[in-house]
N, C-alpha and C positions, 0 to 999 in steps of 0.2 A: 382657182379659177386662173382657167386663163386668158392671156391676154386679147383675145376674142369674144372674151363673155365679159369680159370689164363694160363693153359698153351697157349693159345691164343696171348701170348706175345713174344710169339716165332715166330710168321709174323711179327709183329710190329720190333722185333731185326734184323730179316735178313731184311727187306723193309730199312729200315735209317741204318742200317751197306754198305747194300750194297750201297746207294746213296751216302754212306760221303765216301764211299772206289773210286768210281767212281768220284766220284768231284775232288778225289786225291791234289794237291796241291796247286792249280790254284783259289780255294775263303779257308782257314784259317781259318778261322770264320765262314761260311757257314758248316763247315765237324765238327766243332768244337762240334758245335749245334747240329749236325745230332747225332755224335760219342753220346752225352751223351743223349740224347731221346734213341737210341740205350740201353747204356747199362743201362738204366732205367729198358726197357723191358728188359732185357736180364735176369736182375737179380729178377726180378719177372715171366719171364721163367724155371730160375732154383730153384727158388723160389715153383713155383709147380709142379718139377718133383721132386722135393727132396722127397712134403707133401704126389705125390703117390708112392716112393721112398720107402718110410719107410713101408709101409704097404705090399709093398715087402718083406723089411728087415726088420723085428722090434728094430733089432740090432741096426740098423742106421749105420755098418760099409759101405755098396755104399752110403749110401744118403749123410754121412759125406765129400769121395772124389767126390763124383759132385758136394758138394757146395766148398770144398774147390780148386778144378778146376777149376769152373766154374770164382770163384772169380779173382782167378789170372790171366785165362785168357784172362778176360773182362779189365783188367790193362793190358796189356801187348800187346794187340790186339789197346789199344788209343795209347800208345805209338808208336807201328809199326805204323799207318796209321797216325798219327801227325808229327810223324820226317820224316816220308816216307824212311824208311829205314829197310832192311830186317838183321837184326842184333838180332831185337828177336823174327822173324818167328820162331824159331827154341824151345827157350822156350815158347812159344804161343799154336805153332803145339804142344807139349808136354803136355801139360795144355788143352788143347780140346779133344786131344785121352783122355785121364785121366777121365774126364766126358764123350766120347763116351765109354767109356770101361768101368766107373764104372755103369750107367744105364743099358747099356746093358746087362753084369755081370747078376745083379741084377732081370731085368726080364727075363734070362734063367731061373736062381735056382727058380723063384719063379711060373716058365712056365707058362708067359703072353703072349709070342711068340713065333713061332714056330722056331724049330732049325737052318734049313735055311736063317731065318729072324734075327735072333739072331747072327749069322756066317757074315750075309752080314753087320751088323754093328762090330762084329770084324773086321772082311777085312778092312772096313773106316775107323776106328781108325787107323788102322796100315800105311793105304793110306796118309793119314793127318798126321800122322809126321815124313815117308820117307820123303814127300815131304816137309813138315816144312823146314827138316833137310838140305834139297838139297837148299831150300830156301836160308838160312842165309847162307853156305858153299858156293854157288855158286854165291852168291850176286844178284841171280833171281827176277824175280815176275813173273809173266803171263801178264800183262796188264802195263804199265805205274811205278812210285815208290811207287803204294797203292793199287795195283791188286793181292791179293797174293791167288793160287792155295788150298796151305794148308787152308786158311781163307774160303775161299771159299765150300772148300768140307767141315767144319765143316757147317758150312749155311745151307747146303743141310738133312746134319744130322739134324739142328736143327725144319726145314723144315718138315721131314718125322717125327719125333719126337713127332712135336705140332700135327702132321694130327692121330698119332696114342692114341696121351691123350684125343685128344675130340673125337673120337671117343667109345672109350670105356665107 
């Protein structure tokens, strides 16, 4: 697999993380195994994204922000889903938003995406953050105890970003 194709792990991450979320707390061992696979795929997705961002942003600022935010996000997502609590949804959403903003700002700065597309990405990042803050504050989930709207929003961004990265 070439470095340009590593971004395809974004699809695997979403499939595995979504399956783990939907399993909820009913099958903790199966959910844990799926989360392990999701974490593996997410790290490779972030590596592929970082590789592309370094080309857009030679000083590496945005790439560093994306890697740090992605690492913290995946850890917080695992804790949130394993415990089935919304307490960690706000920091997870903040980390997801950091990834979204870092990647989007780098692509906008390098003029690799149309302005409207970049603005939509930034708006999506704000939505992920606001919804995550609401989930934590209100103790709210989209469904059950392990389906969080903020995480689903981030997964949508991962799917769109994976598709864009693979098309270029």
